[in-house]
Backbone as CSV, one residue per row, in Angstrom:
resi,resn,N_x,N_y,N_z,CA_x,CA_y,CA_z,C_x,C_y,C_z
1,ALA,15.959,-14.413,10.795,14.962,-13.871,9.874,13.764,-13.381,10.678
2,PRO,13.105,-12.349,10.202,11.937,-11.859,10.921,10.855,-12.921,10.995
3,GLY,10.084,-12.837,12.035,9.013,-13.811,12.199,7.859,-13.530,11.274
4,THR,7.275,-14.595,10.798,6.045,-14.438,10.041,4.931,-14.353,11.059
5,GLY,4.088,-13.377,10.919,3.040,-13.205,11.913,1.703,-12.991,11.253
6,ALA,0.728,-12.821,12.089,-0.621,-12.560,11.600,-0.637,-11.245,10.840
7,ALA,-1.549,-11.153,9.927,-1.721,-9.891,9.208,-2.215,-8.826,10.181
8,ARG,-1.797,-7.608,9.937,-2.292,-6.469,10.697,-3.231,-5.692,9.782
9,ILE,-4.302,-5.177,10.362,-5.263,-4.392,9.597,-5.556,-3.110,10.366
10,VAL,-5.484,-1.983,9.675,-5.889,-0.706,10.257,-6.904,-0.074,9.303
11,ARG,-7.829,0.682,9.884,-8.890,1.314,9.091,-8.958,2.797,9.448
12,PRO,-8.028,3.595,8.928,-8.096,5.024,9.228,-9.195,5.698,8.412
13,PRO,-9.751,6.798,8.938,-10.695,7.577,8.137,-10.025,8.020,6.834
14,ALA,-10.789,8.083,5.767,-10.263,8.460,4.451,-10.061,9.972,4.392
15,THR,-9.048,10.435,5.119,-8.703,11.858,5.169,-7.234,12.004,4.798
16,PRO,-6.791,13.234,4.514,-5.385,13.420,4.143,-4.393,12.943,5.213
17,GLU,-4.828,12.878,6.471,-3.927,12.432,7.539,-3.739,10.908,7.556
18,ALA,-4.558,10.188,6.809,-4.531,8.720,6.863,-3.153,8.162,6.544
19,ALA,-2.481,8.708,5.533,-1.179,8.167,5.124,-0.159,8.276,6.257
20,THR,-0.167,9.396,6.964,0.770,9.587,8.072,0.482,8.602,9.201
21,LEU,-0.799,8.425,9.534,-1.173,7.486,10.603,-0.752,6.067,10.267
22,VAL,-1.036,5.643,9.041,-0.724,4.274,8.641,0.789,4.068,8.570
23,ARG,1.500,5.046,8.028,2.958,4.930,7.904,3.599,4.676,9.265
24,GLY,3.148,5.397,10.291,3.704,5.202,11.633,3.371,3.846,12.213
25,ALA,2.124,3.404,12.048,1.712,2.095,12.579,2.457,0.966,11.889
26,LEU,2.597,1.059,10.587,3.310,0.035,9.819,4.778,-0.037,10.240
27,ALA,5.439,1.109,10.304,6.866,1.131,10.657,7.101,0.552,12.048
28,ALA,6.256,0.918,13.004,6.414,0.407,14.372,6.212,-1.103,14.418
29,ASP,5.198,-1.597,13.717,4.922,-3.027,13.705,6.066,-3.801,13.045
30,LEU,6.535,-3.312,11.898,7.610,-4.023,11.203,8.902,-4.004,12.016
31,ALA,9.201,-2.883,12.685,10.396,-2.810,13.524,10.291,-3.811,14.677
32,ALA,9.105,-3.920,15.281,8.903,-4.859,16.384,9.071,-6.307,15.921
33,ARG,8.820,-6.567,14.658,8.969,-7.918,14.106,10.381,-8.201,13.602
34,GLY,11.253,-7.198,13.679,12.640,-7.418,13.275,12.876,-7.361,11.781
35,VAL,11.992,-6.675,11.064,12.168,-6.540,9.615,13.352,-5.608,9.336
36,ASP,14.101,-5.915,8.299,15.264,-5.125,7.897,14.870,-3.652,7.712
37,PRO,15.662,-2.713,8.273,15.316,-1.291,8.167,15.147,-0.801,6.733
38,ALA,15.910,-1.326,5.782,15.768,-0.905,4.383,14.404,-1.338,3.837
39,VAL,13.945,-2.512,4.247,12.626,-2.994,3.812,11.536,-2.136,4.463
40,ILE,11.734,-1.769,5.735,10.771,-0.890,6.414,10.667,0.442,5.671
41,ASP,11.816,1.009,5.266,11.788,2.276,4.518,10.987,2.129,3.229
42,ASP,11.211,1.038,2.492,10.460,0.807,1.254,8.970,0.648,1.544
43,ALA,8.642,-0.103,2.593,7.237,-0.332,2.949,6.564,0.982,3.342
44,ARG,7.280,1.836,4.089,6.719,3.141,4.482,6.425,3.995,3.252
45,LEU,7.351,4.018,2.315,7.161,4.805,1.095,5.963,4.282,0.303
46,VAL,5.897,2.963,0.117,4.820,2.363,-0.671,3.462,2.587,-0.004
47,VAL,3.362,2.338,1.308,2.059,2.490,1.961,1.610,3.950,1.941
48,THR,2.553,4.872,2.066,2.207,6.294,2.007,1.584,6.639,0.661
49,GLU,2.199,6.187,-0.415,1.684,6.494,-1.754,0.337,5.823,-2.002
50,LEU,0.202,4.552,-1.600,-1.048,3.839,-1.853,-2.209,4.435,-1.068
51,VAL,-1.968,4.774,0.203,-3.040,5.362,1.014,-3.384,6.761,0.492
52,ALA,-2.383,7.558,0.158,-2.650,8.900,-0.372,-3.463,8.813,-1.659
53,ASN,-3.126,7.868,-2.531,-3.890,7.695,-3.771,-5.329,7.299,-3.486
54,ALA,-5.522,6.366,-2.549,-6.877,5.918,-2.213,-7.714,7.082,-1.697
55,VAL,-7.128,7.892,-0.825,-7.853,9.036,-0.250,-8.140,10.085,-1.326
56,ARG,-7.167,10.315,-2.207,-7.294,11.379,-3.205,-8.217,10.999,-4.360
57,HIS,-8.150,9.741,-4.805,-8.786,9.375,-6.074,-9.995,8.456,-5.958
58,ALA,-10.210,7.832,-4.807,-11.265,6.820,-4.707,-12.292,7.211,-3.644
59,ALA,-13.413,6.531,-3.712,-14.412,6.680,-2.662,-13.938,5.917,-1.425
60,PRO,-14.324,6.377,-0.233,-14.007,5.572,0.956,-14.882,4.319,0.985
61,LEU,-14.545,3.411,1.868,-15.411,2.272,2.138,-16.688,2.792,2.801
62,THR,-17.673,1.925,2.984,-18.971,2.377,3.506,-18.871,3.008,4.890
63,ASP,-17.831,2.661,5.666,-17.676,3.266,7.004,-16.854,4.550,6.977
64,GLY,-16.534,5.047,5.759,-15.786,6.299,5.656,-14.285,6.128,5.796
65,CYS,-13.813,4.877,5.795,-12.396,4.580,6.004,-11.763,3.979,4.749
66,VAL,-10.463,3.837,4.799,-9.737,2.961,3.887,-9.211,1.807,4.738
67,ARG,-9.028,0.652,4.124,-8.570,-0.536,4.851,-7.157,-0.851,4.404
68,VAL,-6.243,-0.883,5.361,-4.853,-1.169,5.055,-4.462,-2.451,5.783
69,ARG,-3.931,-3.390,5.034,-3.554,-4.697,5.587,-2.127,-4.981,5.171
70,TRP,-1.328,-5.486,6.122,0.021,-5.918,5.748,0.343,-7.218,6.446
71,ARG,1.233,-7.964,5.811,1.649,-9.253,6.348,3.125,-9.433,6.039
72,VAL,3.850,-9.982,7.009,5.271,-10.278,6.837,5.406,-11.767,6.562
73,GLN,6.119,-12.087,5.491,6.426,-13.478,5.168,7.918,-13.546,4.909
74,GLY,8.669,-14.021,5.894,10.128,-14.035,5.749,10.644,-12.614,5.634
75,GLU,11.341,-12.326,4.542,11.887,-10.976,4.317,10.930,-10.088,3.524
76,THR,9.757,-10.598,3.218,8.823,-9.912,2.338,7.685,-9.276,3.132
77,VAL,7.277,-8.085,2.721,6.109,-7.429,3.299,5.093,-7.217,2.177
78,ASP,3.910,-7.813,2.354,2.793,-7.621,1.435,1.895,-6.542,2.010
79,ILE,1.544,-5.566,1.206,0.713,-4.438,1.640,-0.506,-4.361,0.716
80,GLU,-1.671,-4.173,1.314,-2.905,-3.985,0.531,-3.627,-2.761,1.055
81,VAL,-4.137,-1.952,0.144,-4.965,-0.809,0.516,-6.297,-0.955,-0.210
82,GLY,-7.373,-1.053,0.571,-8.706,-1.194,0.005,-9.497,0.096,0.146
83,ASP,-10.250,0.417,-0.896,-11.100,1.606,-0.864,-12.417,1.276,-1.548
84,GLY,-13.278,2.268,-1.638,-14.598,2.053,-2.214,-14.640,2.072,-3.729
85,GLY,-13.475,2.164,-4.360,-13.421,2.148,-5.815,-13.489,3.539,-6.414
86,ALA,-13.149,3.583,-7.684,-13.130,4.840,-8.432,-13.495,4.531,-9.878
87,PRO,-13.884,5.563,-10.626,-14.279,5.306,-12.018,-13.127,4.848,-12.903
88,THR,-11.886,5.141,-12.506,-10.739,4.765,-13.328,-9.879,3.750,-12.595
89,THR,-9.116,2.975,-13.351,-8.211,1.983,-12.766,-6.877,2.643,-12.459
90,PRO,-6.328,2.405,-11.250,-5.027,3.011,-10.925,-3.941,2.531,-11.884
91,ARG,-3.176,3.473,-12.401,-1.996,3.128,-13.200,-1.016,4.290,-13.126
92,PRO,0.264,4.000,-13.312,1.253,5.082,-13.242,0.964,6.148,-14.290
93,SER,1.119,7.401,-13.885,0.927,8.514,-14.822,2.108,8.576,-15.774
94,PRO,1.885,9.111,-16.981,3.038,9.363,-17.862,3.980,10.335,-17.165
95,LEU,5.250,10.164,-17.369,6.233,11.002,-16.697,6.195,12.416,-17.270
96,ALA,5.938,13.381,-16.419,5.985,14.792,-16.799,6.871,15.484,-15.770
97,PRO,8.051,15.891,-16.170,9.026,16.402,-15.177,8.518,17.578,-14.372
98,TRP,7.587,18.359,-14.937,7.085,19.550,-14.234,5.855,19.260,-13.375
99,ALA,5.360,18.028,-13.413,4.155,17.697,-12.646,4.442,17.779,-11.151
100,THR,3.469,18.313,-10.399,3.634,18.404,-8.945,2.996,17.223,-8.235
101,GLN,2.254,16.403,-8.961,1.680,15.190,-8.377,1.578,14.139,-9.469
102,GLY,1.089,12.961,-9.120,0.927,11.922,-10.116,2.099,10.969,-10.206
103,ARG,3.053,11.109,-9.263,4.204,10.219,-9.290,4.018,8.985,-8.420
104,GLY,2.927,8.930,-7.641,2.761,7.887,-6.632,2.951,6.475,-7.135
105,LEU,2.211,6.080,-8.170,2.335,4.702,-8.636,3.637,4.464,-9.384
106,ARG,4.248,5.519,-9.945,5.582,5.345,-10.532,6.577,5.011,-9.419
107,ILE,6.435,5.672,-8.267,7.300,5.381,-7.118,7.051,3.953,-6.642
108,VAL,5.784,3.589,-6.488,5.449,2.231,-6.044,6.056,1.220,-7.006
109,ARG,5.897,1.452,-8.290,6.407,0.507,-9.289,7.925,0.384,-9.202
110,SER,8.618,1.472,-8.881,10.079,1.414,-8.829,10.585,0.749,-7.544
111,VAL,9.819,0.818,-6.463,10.264,0.292,-5.166,9.776,-1.137,-4.936
112,ALA,8.545,-1.416,-5.323,7.949,-2.728,-5.053,8.443,-3.758,-6.068
113,HIS,8.569,-4.997,-5.621,8.916,-6.076,-6.544,7.745,-6.389,-7.460
114,GLU,6.556,-6.280,-6.903,5.338,-6.521,-7.661,4.268,-5.601,-7.114
115,TRP,3.296,-5.274,-7.933,2.124,-4.548,-7.454,0.996,-4.836,-8.426
116,GLY,-0.213,-4.591,-7.974,-1.347,-4.850,-8.840,-2.625,-4.271,-8.273
117,VAL,-3.694,-4.457,-9.028,-4.995,-3.921,-8.668,-6.016,-5.052,-8.757
118,LEU,-6.815,-5.190,-7.721,-7.880,-6.192,-7.705,-9.207,-5.502,-7.426
119,ASP,-10.225,-5.839,-8.189,-11.562,-5.368,-7.842,-12.174,-6.395,-6.907
120,ASP,-12.859,-5.932,-5.872,-13.513,-6.852,-4.952,-14.939,-6.351,-4.717
121,PRO,-15.763,-7.132,-4.023,-17.179,-6.739,-3.888,-17.389,-5.381,-3.213
122,HIS,-16.424,-4.919,-2.428,-16.581,-3.659,-1.695,-15.914,-2.485,-2.383
123,GLY,-15.191,-2.731,-3.457,-14.492,-1.635,-4.130,-13.263,-2.141,-4.839
124,ARG,-12.116,-1.675,-4.399,-10.877,-2.020,-5.077,-9.753,-2.168,-4.062
125,ILE,-8.827,-3.066,-4.358,-7.626,-3.241,-3.548,-6.420,-3.018,-4.451
126,VAL,-5.521,-2.151,-4.011,-4.236,-1.989,-4.671,-3.211,-2.606,-3.729
127,TRP,-2.392,-3.520,-4.264,-1.438,-4.238,-3.422,-0.026,-4.062,-3.961
128,ALA,0.917,-4.230,-3.065,2.326,-4.165,-3.452,3.117,-5.069,-2.514
129,CYS,4.238,-5.545,-3.001,5.107,-6.426,-2.239,6.510,-5.831,-2.231
130,VAL,7.075,-5.645,-1.036,8.439,-5.119,-0.917,9.314,-6.113,-0.172
131,GLY,10.607,-5.995,-0.370,11.562,-6.832,0.352,11.917,-8.117,-0.362
132,GLY,11.271,-8.436,-1.438,11.544,-9.657,-2.181,10.307,-10.076,-2.938
133,PRO,10.453,-11.001,-3.865,9.283,-11.437,-4.631,8.252,-12.089,-3.732
134,SER,6.997,-11.801,-3.975,5.935,-12.430,-3.178,5.560,-13.746,-3.800
135,ARG,4.703,-14.479,-3.107,4.167,-15.696,-3.675,2.852,-15.412,-4.377
136,ARG,2.489,-14.151,-4.409,1.232,-13.726,-5.011,1.503,-13.524,-6.494
137,ARG,0.878,-14.294,-7.315,1.044,-14.117,-8.763,-0.328,-13.801,-9.318
138,VAL,-0.585,-12.536,-9.519,-1.900,-12.124,-9.976,-1.763,-11.682,-11.417
139,THR,-2.567,-12.211,-12.255,-2.583,-11.748,-13.638,-3.759,-10.801,-13.785
140,THR,-3.528,-9.714,-14.486,-4.604,-8.739,-14.667,-4.928,-8.606,-16.136
């Protein structure tokens, strides 16, 4: 089984390139830890959508970045993306087959075992768990 290790945190600038930077760092770290390739694929997809949403819809943190944190626990990868918050709460868009965007949280919801939104003193954290059920039970 993959090793449980310390959480990793990256703080890319809140720009459109952030999702690509984080996706590469996450995939490399998870591969080095021996995480199952299918779980890595799910984690890459989820982190890409969460970071893209944070950059597109929310304010950056005070340093102009978004904060991405992940932790491996057994076969599970917990991912959190923190931003400076937005006037609306993230939720999946209604399905519109002709829409060119707005599918991000629908994708996250279909891939992740659990996901949720937490408000914190610095803004908001959107989290998701892939690879198996997490021990995080958050009621909203």
